[in-house]
N, C-alpha and C positions, 0 to 999 in steps of 0.2 A: 503540543506536542512534543517540544522541545524548551525545555526549562532554560530560559536566559533571563538574563535583570531587563526590564522595560519591555519583556515580550507580550505584550497586553495589550486591550483599546480601553477605552474609558470615555465616555461622552460625558462633558459636561455645557450647561445654557444650549444646545443645538451642534457644540461642536463635538469632533471625534479628533484626540492625542494616542497616542501610541507606535507601537510595532506590530507588524503580523508576519511570523516567520515560515517558508517553507509553502511559500503558496506556490502551488503546481501548474504546469499547460499552461501559463499564462502569454505565453508570446504574441497570440492573437485576439489577446482579451479586448474587451470596448470600456468594462466594468466588470468592479469585484464586491462581491456579496463579500460580507463580513458581521461579524459578533462580535459587540463587547462583552467586559465580565459577568455580565446579569443574563449574558441570553439573548438581548435587544438583536436585532437584525437590523443592519444598512448598507444602501449600495453607495458606493463612491466610484466616480467616473476616473478610468485610466488617465485622463488627461488634467484632471486634478488639480490646481493650483494645493502647493502643500505637500502633495502624495512623493515623493520621491521610492522608485522602483531600484532597488539593488541587487543583481543576481546572484545567487549565490553558488559557488563550486562544492557538488557533491562526488559520492562515486560514481552517479549511474549519468552517464553522457546523454544517454537516450532521453533524457526528459530534464525539461525546464524547472529551476523552482528560484525563487525568487523572494525578498524581503522586502514588507512596506510598510514604509516610515512615514506616519499619517501627523500633521500639526496644522494643526486648527482648522481643521476642514468642516465647512459648514453640512448639515447631513440632515435628513427626513426618515425618521425612524418606519419601520414595515410593521403593521399592526401591533396588535397588543403584545408587552411584553411576558405574559404569561402562554400565550400560544407560539411564540418565538421558542421559546425555551426548548416546547416539545419539536418545532419544527426545526432549530437546532441538534437537538436529538437525533431526528431523523433524516437529516444529511448526515452528521458525521456515520451513523448506520450503514446508510447506504454509501456511502464514503469506503469505508472498510471491508465492506462486502464485495464493492469492483474492486478495492484493491485486492483483497485475496483473490479474484477470478482472473487477474493480471497475472499473478504470480502464479497460479496455477497453470496457466494457458504456458508460461515462459516452463516450468519446470517440463510440463509435457514435452516441449518441443526439445526441452534436453534430455528427454529419455526416448524419443524417436531417432534423433542423431547419435547416442549411443549404441541402440540397438543394431542402426545403421553402420557405421565405423566397426562393432565388433564382426562385422558380416564382412568389411572390405581387409581390414589391416591383420596382415599376416607376420607372424612371430613363430620361429623354430618351425615352420613350413606349413604350417596351419592357421585359417581365420582365429582371429581370439575368442571369435564369440565360440568356437568349439571348448573354452577351456570352462572347468565347473565352477572356477571361482567368479570370472565375469559375467556366465550365466546367474548365479544368485545373486550379483549385485543388479543385472537390468529385473530379475523376477521379481526381487527387493522395494527396486522403485516403481515398476507396476503395482506390486500386491499394497503399497503405503500410499498412494495417489491414487484410486480407485475409490477408497470410501469419502474423501475430498470431495469429489462432484456429488454424490448425494449429499452431502454437508452443505453445501453452496448452494442446490437446487430448494433443497428445504428452506433454508436463511430468506431465498430470495421470494419462494412462495409466502413466508411470512408475514414479508413485505406488505404484500397484498392482501393475505387470506387470516393472517392470522396476529394481527400487529402487536398483541400483546405479549408477544416472544420475538418479535423481530431486534427490539436491544441484546437479549439474552442470546441468538442464535448468529446476531453479525459477529457478536465479541467472540462465541465459539468458535465459527468460521475464520476467520483474523488469525486468534490464537494459533489454532489445528495444522488453518495450513501455511502459514508464516514458519513457524517448527517443521514442515513434512517437506514443503520445498526446501528450504534450506540444504537439509540432507540432502535431498535426492541432487541438488547443485553440486555437493562438495561429491558425491559417490560418480555422476555424469562426468565429471571432470577426472575422475580418477580413473575410471572406465578408460579417458582417452589418452594418457597417458600424459607423457611431456607435451605432445599435442594441444592437450585441453586449454594449454596457456597463452597458446599463439593467437595473433589477432586471423590467421590464414581459417580459422576453422569458427570463429566468432562467437562460443561460448561464454566466455567472461561477458557479455554484453546481458544475458539474459541470468549469467550466476551473478552480477552485481544490481539489476533490476530486481532480483527476490531480494536482494540485502538492503537495498533500498525501502521499498514494500515494504519488509518485515516493521521499522520501522512508524513507517509515517499512520497520524490518525491511533499512534499508539502504540507500541512495543508486547510480546504475549503477557509478560509479567502484567501489565497496566490492564491491558484488556480484558484477563484472566481476574485479577482486582474485582475488576466492574461489574462481571460475570457472577461472582462471588456474591456481592453488595446484590445485585439483583433478583439472587436467589436466598438472600437472608442468612449465605453464611459467615 
């Protein structure tokens, strides 16, 4: 997901070497499921000798991200390599869909907070929600987020019932929802005015989560290119 020298894992003679970047939600992990350059899957114990876990600093303080440095760790690969490639792609597809859903939820919270704030905040002797410009901002956010629900629901449906479309739809969902929620995050902050940047309201947590999710498992351009390749464009 991030281009960096040495940010890959190689397996040779039953030993793994390399690095894995942006492994997230790893605080309580006892094992790590990883993949090498060929798609071969294997599991590493979190306490294995030769494994260094390095905490990474990101814009999203509500999630934990680490880098795994792997040096001469003996591993047992899982299953056949050809099957592992398919499994690895399924994991990526599911991950992209879950990230899109997470961003969708964050954006919905920001919309709800914006509407509530516009009914409470007064300016020029009236609540700001009575001004047409603010109404348009809230309406536009709602109009753009609503189709995202259907997109994610259909992508999730494909995972179980239309597997041939699962990779394509997860890519579409990740790209489209990332763009829509990024726009909503900015607009919601504007509705709150200067208060939108304060710790008191907490909007910045959702703003940063959406921004971080946009890059995880492939940014917008990357996943759209993959979607185009799947359709032979």
